[in-house]
LONU-682830 format. One record per residue (C-alpha): residue in one letter; x, y, z. Coordinates in steps of 0.25 Angstrom, whole numbers, always signed. Layout:
! LONU-682830
<node><residu>a</residu><u>X</u><v>Y</v><w>Z</w></node>
...
! end
This chain:
! LONU-682830
<node><residu>x</residu><u>+535</u><v>+444</v><w>-523</w></node>
<node><residu>x</residu><u>+548</u><v>+449</v><w>-519</w></node>
<node><residu>x</residu><u>+545</u><v>+448</v><w>-504</w></node>
<node><residu>x</residu><u>+541</u><v>+434</v><w>-506</w></node>
<node><residu>x</residu><u>+553</u><v>+431</v><w>-514</w></node>
<node><residu>x</residu><u>+563</u><v>+437</v><w>-504</w></node>
<node><residu>x</residu><u>+556</u><v>+429</v><w>-493</w></node>
<node><residu>x</residu><u>+557</u><v>+416</v><w>-500</w></node>
<node><residu>x</residu><u>+572</u><v>+419</v><w>-503</w></node>
<node><residu>x</residu><u>+574</u><v>+422</v><w>-488</w></node>
<node><residu>x</residu><u>+567</u><v>+409</v><w>-485</w></node>
<node><residu>x</residu><u>+576</u><v>+401</v><w>-494</w></node>
<node><residu>x</residu><u>+589</u><v>+408</v><w>-488</w></node>
<node><residu>x</residu><u>+584</u><v>+403</v><w>-474</w></node>
<node><residu>x</residu><u>+582</u><v>+389</v><w>-479</w></node>
<node><residu>x</residu><u>+595</u><v>+389</v><w>-486</w></node>
<node><residu>x</residu><u>+603</u><v>+394</v><w>-474</w></node>
<node><residu>x</residu><u>+596</u><v>+384</v><w>-465</w></node>
<node><residu>x</residu><u>+600</u><v>+373</v><w>-475</w></node>
<node><residu>x</residu><u>+614</u><v>+378</v><w>-475</w></node>
<node><residu>x</residu><u>+615</u><v>+378</v><w>-460</w></node>
<node><residu>x</residu><u>+609</u><v>+364</v><w>-459</w></node>
<node><residu>x</residu><u>+619</u><v>+359</v><w>-469</w></node>
<node><residu>x</residu><u>+631</u><v>+365</v><w>-462</w></node>
<node><residu>x</residu><u>+626</u><v>+359</v><w>-449</w></node>
<node><residu>x</residu><u>+625</u><v>+345</v><w>-456</w></node>
<node><residu>x</residu><u>+639</u><v>+347</v><w>-462</w></node>
<node><residu>x</residu><u>+645</u><v>+350</v><w>-448</w></node>
<node><residu>x</residu><u>+637</u><v>+338</v><w>-442</w></node>
<node><residu>x</residu><u>+643</u><v>+329</v><w>-453</w></node>
<node><residu>x</residu><u>+657</u><v>+334</v><w>-451</w></node>
<node><residu>x</residu><u>+655</u><v>+332</v><w>-436</w></node>
<node><residu>x</residu><u>+651</u><v>+318</v><w>-438</w></node>
<node><residu>x</residu><u>+664</u><v>+315</v><w>-447</w></node>
<node><residu>x</residu><u>+673</u><v>+322</v><w>-436</w></node>
! end
């Protein structure tokens, strides 16, 4: 159970990191459009 939990937590960290990087890229693209 603990192994499965840590795997799930790790997966969620990866998903969250990926989403953060995508939002950062989207914000940069938006600012570039305004410039």
